[in-house]
C-alpha positions as CSV (number, residue, x, y, z in Angstrom):
1,X,-40.4,21.5,-19.6
2,X,-38.2,20.2,-21.9
3,X,-37.2,21.9,-25.5
4,X,-38.2,19.6,-27.4
5,X,-35.5,20.5,-30.2
6,X,-32.6,19.0,-27.5
7,X,-31.5,15.2,-27.9
8,X,-33.7,13.4,-24.9
9,X,-30.9,11.1,-23.1
10,X,-31.2,8.2,-21.0
11,X,-31.4,9.0,-17.3
12,X,-28.7,6.3,-16.5
13,X,-26.0,8.8,-19.0
14,X,-27.0,12.0,-16.6
15,X,-24.8,10.1,-13.3
16,X,-21.6,11.3,-12.7
17,X,-18.8,9.2,-13.5
18,X,-17.6,7.9,-10.7
19,X,-21.3,7.0,-8.8
20,X,-21.6,5.0,-12.3
21,X,-18.4,3.0,-11.7
22,X,-19.2,2.9,-7.7
23,X,-22.3,1.0,-8.6
24,X,-20.7,-1.3,-11.4
25,X,-18.3,-2.2,-8.9
26,X,-21.0,-3.3,-6.2
27,X,-23.3,-5.2,-8.8
28,X,-20.3,-7.2,-9.6
29,X,-20.7,-9.1,-6.1
30,X,-18.9,-10.4,-3.4
31,X,-15.5,-11.6,-5.5
32,X,-15.3,-7.9,-7.4
33,X,-14.0,-6.6,-10.4
34,X,-15.4,-9.7,-12.7
35,X,-13.8,-12.7,-10.7
36,X,-12.9,-15.8,-12.6
37,X,-13.9,-18.8,-10.5
38,X,-11.2,-20.0,-8.2
39,X,-10.3,-22.3,-5.5
40,X,-9.4,-19.7,-2.7
41,X,-13.0,-18.3,-3.2
42,X,-15.0,-21.3,-2.8
43,X,-13.7,-21.0,1.4
44,X,-14.5,-19.1,4.3
45,X,-12.1,-15.8,4.0
46,X,-12.3,-15.8,7.9
47,X,-10.0,-19.1,8.0
48,X,-7.4,-17.5,5.6
49,X,-4.2,-16.1,7.3
50,X,-4.4,-12.0,7.6
51,X,-3.5,-10.3,4.2
52,X,-3.9,-13.2,1.8
53,X,-5.6,-11.4,-0.6
54,X,-2.8,-9.2,-1.1
55,X,-0.9,-12.4,-2.4
56,X,-3.6,-13.8,-3.9
57,X,-5.8,-11.2,-5.7
58,X,-8.9,-11.3,-7.3
59,X,-7.3,-9.7,-10.5
60,X,-4.6,-11.9,-10.5
61,X,-2.1,-12.6,-12.9
62,X,-3.5,-15.8,-14.2
63,X,-6.8,-14.3,-14.7
64,X,-5.6,-11.8,-17.4
65,X,-3.8,-14.8,-19.3
66,X,-6.8,-14.4,-21.9
67,X,-6.9,-10.6,-22.1
68,X,-3.1,-10.1,-23.9
69,X,-2.5,-6.6,-23.0
70,X,-4.6,-5.3,-20.5
71,X,-3.7,-4.1,-17.4
72,X,-5.1,-1.6,-14.6
73,X,-1.9,0.3,-14.1
74,X,-1.9,4.0,-14.9
75,X,1.3,6.3,-14.8
76,X,0.5,10.0,-14.6
77,X,2.5,13.0,-14.0
78,X,0.8,13.3,-10.3
79,X,0.4,9.9,-9.6
80,X,0.5,6.1,-10.2
81,X,-1.7,3.2,-9.8
82,X,0.8,-0.3,-10.2
83,X,-1.4,-3.4,-10.3
84,X,-0.4,-7.2,-9.4
85,X,-0.3,-7.8,-13.4
86,X,2.1,-5.1,-14.0
87,X,4.8,-6.2,-11.2
88,X,8.5,-7.1,-12.7
89,X,10.2,-9.4,-9.8
90,X,14.3,-9.4,-10.1
91,X,16.8,-10.1,-8.2
92,X,17.1,-7.4,-5.6
93,X,20.7,-6.2,-5.6
94,X,22.7,-7.6,-2.4
95,X,20.1,-9.4,-1.2
96,X,20.4,-13.2,-1.4
97,X,17.3,-15.9,-3.0
98,X,15.4,-12.8,-2.9
99,X,13.0,-11.4,-5.3
100,X,12.2,-7.8,-5.8
101,X,9.4,-5.7,-7.5
102,X,10.1,-1.6,-7.3
103,X,6.9,0.1,-7.1
104,X,7.6,3.8,-6.2
105,X,11.6,5.3,-6.9
106,X,12.4,8.1,-7.2
107,X,12.6,8.2,-11.3
108,X,8.4,8.9,-10.9
109,X,9.5,12.1,-8.5
110,X,8.8,10.6,-5.4
111,X,11.4,11.2,-2.4
112,X,11.1,7.4,-1.4
113,X,11.5,3.7,-2.5
114,X,8.5,1.5,-1.9
115,X,9.3,-2.1,-2.6
116,X,8.0,-5.7,-2.3
117,X,10.5,-8.2,-1.6
118,X,9.7,-11.8,-1.7
119,X,12.2,-13.8,0.4
120,X,12.7,-17.4,-0.8
121,X,13.9,-20.2,1.2
122,X,17.8,-19.4,3.0
123,X,17.3,-16.1,2.0
124,X,19.2,-12.9,3.8
125,X,18.6,-9.1,2.6
126,X,21.5,-6.7,2.1
127,X,22.0,-3.6,3.7
128,X,20.7,-0.3,2.6
129,X,23.0,2.9,0.8
130,X,24.7,4.9,3.3
131,X,22.1,7.5,5.4
132,X,19.3,5.6,4.2
133,X,16.3,4.4,6.8
134,X,14.4,1.7,6.3
135,X,10.9,0.5,6.7
136,X,9.9,-3.1,6.2
137,X,6.8,-4.5,7.3
138,X,5.7,-8.2,7.3
139,X,2.6,-9.2,4.4
140,X,3.7,-13.0,4.4
141,X,5.8,-15.2,6.2
142,X,8.1,-14.8,8.5
143,X,11.7,-13.4,9.2
144,X,14.3,-13.1,11.6
145,X,15.8,-9.6,12.3
146,X,19.2,-9.3,13.6
147,X,22.0,-6.7,14.5
148,X,25.6,-6.3,15.0
149,X,25.2,-6.9,19.0
150,X,23.5,-10.5,18.3
151,X,19.9,-9.3,19.4
152,X,17.5,-11.0,17.2
153,X,13.5,-10.4,16.5
154,X,11.0,-12.8,14.9
155,X,8.7,-10.6,12.7
156,X,5.4,-12.6,11.5
157,X,2.6,-11.4,9.5
158,X,1.3,-7.7,10.5
159,X,5.0,-7.4,12.2
160,X,7.8,-4.3,11.5
161,X,10.9,-2.7,12.1
162,X,12.3,0.5,11.4
163,X,16.1,0.7,11.0
164,X,17.5,4.1,11.7
165,X,20.4,5.0,9.0
166,X,23.4,3.7,8.7
167,X,21.8,0.7,11.5
168,X,23.9,-2.5,10.6
169,X,21.1,-5.5,10.5
170,X,20.5,-8.5,8.7
171,X,17.2,-10.3,7.7
172,X,17.1,-13.8,7.2
173,X,14.2,-16.5,6.3
174,X,14.5,-19.8,6.3
175,X,11.2,-20.6,3.9
176,X,9.5,-17.7,2.4
177,X,8.0,-14.4,3.3
178,X,6.7,-11.2,1.4
179,X,7.6,-7.8,2.8
180,X,7.2,-4.4,1.9
181,X,9.8,-2.1,2.4
182,X,10.2,1.5,2.2
183,X,13.6,3.8,2.1
184,X,14.5,6.8,2.1
185,X,17.4,9.3,2.2
186,X,17.3,10.5,5.7
187,X,16.9,14.1,6.5
188,X,19.5,15.0,9.1
189,X,18.6,17.2,12.3
190,X,21.0,18.5,14.5
191,X,20.6,17.1,18.0
192,X,18.0,14.5,17.3
193,X,18.5,10.7,15.8
194,X,15.7,7.8,15.2
195,X,15.7,4.9,17.3
196,X,15.1,0.8,16.3
197,X,11.9,0.0,16.4
198,X,10.6,-3.6,16.5
199,X,6.4,-3.8,16.9
200,X,3.5,-4.9,14.9
201,X,0.1,-2.9,14.0
202,X,-2.0,-5.1,17.1
203,X,0.4,-2.8,19.5
204,X,-0.5,0.4,18.1
205,X,-3.0,2.3,19.8
206,X,-5.9,3.9,17.9
207,X,-6.0,7.9,16.8
208,X,-8.6,10.3,17.0
209,X,-9.8,10.9,13.9
210,X,-11.6,14.2,13.7
211,X,-14.4,14.6,11.5
212,X,-13.8,11.0,10.3
213,X,-14.9,7.5,10.9
214,X,-11.6,5.5,9.6
215,X,-9.7,4.0,11.9
216,X,-5.9,5.1,12.4
217,X,-2.8,3.8,13.9
218,X,0.5,5.4,13.4
219,X,3.4,2.7,13.5
220,X,6.4,5.0,14.0
221,X,6.8,8.1,16.4
222,X,4.8,11.7,15.9
223,X,8.5,13.1,17.5
224,X,11.0,15.0,15.1
225,X,13.1,12.8,14.8
226,X,11.1,11.1,12.4
227,X,11.2,12.1,8.9
228,X,8.1,10.1,7.9
229,X,5.6,8.0,9.3
230,X,3.7,4.7,8.6
231,X,0.1,4.8,9.0
232,X,-2.5,1.6,9.0
233,X,-5.7,3.0,8.3
234,X,-9.2,1.4,8.4
235,X,-12.2,1.4,6.7
236,X,-15.4,-0.8,6.9
237,X,-17.5,-0.9,3.7
238,X,-19.6,2.5,2.7
239,X,-17.0,4.3,4.5
240,X,-15.4,7.4,2.9
241,X,-12.4,9.9,3.7
242,X,-14.5,12.9,4.4
243,X,-11.6,15.6,3.9
244,X,-10.9,15.2,-0.2
245,X,-6.9,15.8,0.7
246,X,-4.5,18.7,-1.3
247,X,-1.4,18.8,0.7
248,X,2.4,19.0,0.4
249,X,3.1,15.1,1.3
250,X,3.7,12.5,-0.8
251,X,2.2,9.4,-0.4
252,X,2.9,5.9,-1.0
253,X,0.3,3.2,-0.3
254,X,0.0,-0.6,-0.6
255,X,-3.5,-1.8,-0.3
256,X,-3.9,-4.8,1.9
257,X,-7.2,-5.8,2.1
258,X,-10.9,-5.0,0.7
259,X,-11.5,-3.1,-2.1
260,X,-13.3,0.4,-3.0
261,X,-12.9,3.8,-5.3
262,X,-10.0,5.9,-5.6
263,X,-10.0,9.7,-6.3
264,X,-6.7,11.0,-7.7
265,X,-6.6,14.0,-9.6
266,X,-9.7,14.2,-11.8
267,X,-9.4,10.2,-12.6
268,X,-11.6,7.8,-10.6
269,X,-9.8,3.9,-9.7
270,X,-11.7,1.0,-8.8
271,X,-9.3,-0.7,-6.8
272,X,-8.5,-3.6,-4.7
273,X,-6.2,-5.7,-2.4
274,X,-2.7,-6.2,-4.0
275,X,-2.4,-2.5,-5.8
276,X,-0.2,-0.1,-5.0
277,X,-0.4,4.0,-5.7
278,X,1.8,6.5,-5.2
279,X,0.5,10.3,-4.8
280,X,2.9,13.1,-5.5
281,X,2.3,16.6,-3.5
282,X,-0.7,18.3,-4.4
283,X,-3.0,15.8,-6.0
284,X,-6.1,15.7,-4.8
285,X,-7.1,12.2,-3.5
286,X,-10.0,10.8,-2.0
287,X,-10.9,7.1,-1.1
288,X,-14.3,5.4,-0.6
289,X,-14.2,1.9,0.8
290,X,-16.6,-0.5,-1.2
291,X,-17.9,-4.2,-0.9
292,X,-18.4,-6.4,2.2
293,X,-15.4,-6.8,4.0
294,X,-12.5,-4.1,5.7
295,X,-10.6,-2.0,3.6
296,X,-6.9,-1.3,5.1
297,X,-4.0,0.2,3.7
298,X,-0.6,1.0,4.6
299,X,0.3,4.6,4.3
300,X,3.9,6.3,3.8
301,X,4.0,10.0,4.5
302,X,6.6,12.1,4.7
303,X,6.4,14.4,8.3
304,X,8.6,16.8,10.3
305,X,10.5,18.8,7.4
306,X,10.0,22.2,6.3
307,X,9.7,21.8,2.8
308,X,12.1,24.7,1.9
């Protein structure tokens, strides 16, 4: 029997905050996150290009014009959520006709850089600094990758390339393209070298994930020479990570499709396609997919090196 001297709490207030947030997102419907009416939302999503929501997020900057000063972006000691309305694009150093937005850099404590590159008509890439390796993933458009031997590869949406440190190359775009780019200073090992890789997500096999339900592809070899990997992780609506991860690896994440709830430390964030996340070592992390469509994210992870 309840003590009559204690204040009466409404049952709704007894729910954990993350459950309330989840219910809030689900109730909002197909568009998610209080979306403003959009012509894009009126058409069948299946007819749209892959990752179209990344470049046309539900909460796009234009939808927030009536909320001056509002952003979902958060920066903390051990994690950051960088959302599209906070992206600041400027000319990329050594690239031509290309705008870039740096989303993760060592200034926040990372060992790597993650940025978006928006290549315009007749644009060309520059080279990364000496001893820096590069990974590119095509989100929108088509580019041509050429090396010094004259070999060329055309990379379309969902294609990617790994460029070893000090590998001479050029990226060229005749129209427009959006790339996700990861760069880090390579941690050399004696008698080990990495190789130039060009492939696409669909060519990579699904890997076993014991105790988990999500689908996993690794875009780079798991062998010792490679000091990082890029994972593609797919969640169907309602699926979530079983393990509440706490580990020494850093992560850089781009949500390519879908929406959900991401736990970082003691905070719970609604996230959607177009969002970027940095996770420092040992920050508690967990994800659950919401909505009615698949969640897919691109995940950087440092591997194969002694933490010392």
